[in-house]
N, C-alpha and C positions, 0 to 999 in steps of 0.2 A: 795388164789385165786384158783378157780376150773378150771379144764380143761375138755374139751369135745373132742370128736373125729369128724373128718370131712372126708368124702369120697371125694377124689380128683381123677379126671380122667385125665391121661396124656398118650397120644399116645395109646388110647384105653385100657389102664390098669388102674385099680382102686387101689388106695392107701388109707389106713385109717391112718390119721395123727392126732396126738394130737395137740390141739390148745386152747390157752386161749381165752375167749370170746372177749376180746378187740382186738385180732389179727385176728379174723376170716375173716373179710372183706378184709384185706390186703393179707391174705393167698389165698383167692379165686381169688383175682386180680392177684397175682403172678402165680397161677396155670393156670389161663386163658391165661396169657401172654406166659408162657412156652409151653402150649399145642398148641397155635397158631403158635409159632416159630417152634415147632416140625412138624406141618403140612406143614409149608412153606419151610422146608429144602428140596430142590429139589434133586432127584436122590440119596438120602441117606436112609439107612434103619438101624433099630436097634441101636446098640451101637454107630456106627459112627454118626448117626443122633443126638443122645443124646449128644455126645461129641462135635459135631459141634455147637449145640445150646448152650451148657454150655460155650464153649469158646467165642462165640459171646456175650453172656450176660455178662460174666466176663469182656470182653473188653469194652463193653458199660458202665459197672459200673465204671471201672477205668477211663474212659474218663470223666464221670460225676464228679467223685471225683477230678480229676485234674482241671477241669473247676471250680468246687466249691472252691478249694484252691486258684486258681488264682483270682477269684472274691473276696474272703475273704481278700486276700492280697491287692487288689485294694481298697476295702472298708476301710481297716485299714489305708492305706496310705492317702486316702482322708480325713478320720476322723482326722488323725494326723495333716494334713494341716489346716483343719478347726479349730481345737483346738489351733494351733499356731496363726492363724489369730485372733481368738477371744481373746486369751491371749494378743496379741500385741495391739488390739483395746481397751482393758480394762486397759492397762498400763497407769497410769497417773503419770506425774513427781511428785516426792516427794517434795512438797513445804512446807514452814513453816506453811501455813494455814492448810494444810492437817494434819500435825503432831499435831497441837494444837487441831484439831477436834477429833483425836483419843485418846487424853490424858484424 
């Protein structure tokens, strides 16, 4: 898999970043988001601005991960309940007629 380089501009600084072709659009989107957040950081300059943006983005990421885990747990619980209901609805008493059909 070949990589190319992409020029990314963040806070009026250009960075040349290696990127796989399939990741290029995502990297551009990420750079656009970071640059927008850098421009929106009020009253901060330089390293403090970058650290504030990094902290806020990390917090947002952790929040999304936490919500994703909670949603996954809820989906798992619902799926388990549905599977139990389905299993109970398919349970047929073991009758003599049924045993002779399976023989």
